[in-house]
C-alpha positions as CSV (number, residue, x, y, z in Angstrom):
1,X,61.4,76.0,155.8
2,X,62.2,79.2,157.7
3,X,58.7,80.5,157.1
4,X,57.2,77.4,158.7
5,X,59.6,77.2,161.7
6,X,60.1,80.9,162.5
7,X,57.5,82.9,160.6
8,X,58.0,86.0,162.7
9,X,61.7,86.2,161.9
10,X,62.0,84.5,158.5
11,X,62.6,87.7,156.5
12,X,65.3,88.8,158.9
13,X,66.8,85.4,158.8
14,X,67.0,85.4,155.0
15,X,68.5,88.9,155.1
16,X,71.2,87.7,157.5
17,X,72.0,84.7,155.3
18,X,72.4,87.1,152.4
19,X,74.7,89.4,154.3
20,X,76.8,86.4,155.4
21,X,77.6,85.6,151.7
22,X,75.0,82.8,151.2
23,X,74.8,82.0,147.5
24,X,71.3,81.8,146.0
25,X,70.3,79.9,142.9
26,X,67.9,81.1,140.2
27,X,64.5,79.5,141.0
28,X,63.6,79.3,137.4
29,X,66.8,77.7,136.3
30,X,66.8,75.3,139.2
31,X,63.2,74.2,138.6
32,X,63.8,73.7,134.9
33,X,66.8,71.5,135.7
34,X,64.9,69.6,138.3
35,X,62.0,68.9,135.9
36,X,64.5,67.6,133.3
37,X,66.0,65.3,135.9
38,X,62.6,64.1,137.0
39,X,61.7,63.3,133.4
40,X,65.0,61.6,132.7
41,X,65.0,59.5,135.9
42,X,61.2,59.1,136.1
43,X,61.4,60.2,139.8
44,X,59.8,62.7,142.1
45,X,60.5,66.4,141.5
46,X,61.1,66.7,145.3
47,X,64.3,64.6,145.0
48,X,65.4,66.0,141.7
49,X,65.2,69.6,142.9
50,X,68.0,69.0,145.4
51,X,70.1,67.2,142.7
52,X,69.6,70.0,140.3
53,X,71.0,72.4,142.8
54,X,74.1,70.3,143.1
55,X,74.7,70.7,139.4
56,X,74.5,74.5,139.7
57,X,77.2,74.9,142.3
58,X,80.9,74.1,141.6
59,X,82.0,71.1,143.7
60,X,78.5,70.4,145.2
61,X,76.9,67.0,145.5
62,X,73.6,65.6,146.7
63,X,74.2,63.1,149.4
64,X,71.3,60.7,149.5
65,X,70.0,57.6,151.4
66,X,67.2,57.1,148.9
67,X,68.4,53.9,147.2
68,X,65.8,54.1,144.4
69,X,66.9,57.6,143.4
70,X,70.6,56.7,143.7
71,X,70.2,53.7,141.4
72,X,68.4,55.8,138.8
73,X,70.6,58.9,138.9
74,X,74.1,57.9,140.0
75,X,75.4,57.8,136.5
76,X,74.4,61.4,136.0
77,X,77.0,62.6,138.5
78,X,77.0,64.9,141.5
79,X,75.3,62.3,143.6
80,X,76.8,60.4,146.6
81,X,75.4,57.5,148.6
82,X,75.2,58.4,152.3
83,X,77.1,55.5,153.6
84,X,80.0,56.1,151.1
85,X,80.1,59.7,152.1
86,X,80.3,58.8,155.8
87,X,83.3,56.6,155.2
88,X,85.3,59.6,154.1
89,X,85.1,61.0,157.6
90,X,85.8,57.8,159.6
């Protein structure tokens, strides 16, 4: 996303995020997990990629408004429905 929005500063932006303590995930591991989720749920890799990242970080969840994906994957864990998540902060 950075490369599309700010191509002239994207490399510096990533460096700053790294220096700020931003945690990075292994692309290979994340993609393998995302493909397993896509196969298991019969859903788009685009959505499962974010869900796979949630499994890699302690305490992380994917918050979604995609009803179809939520119904398919909620039983796997680390997935919250957007409206339920909003109620926590009301």
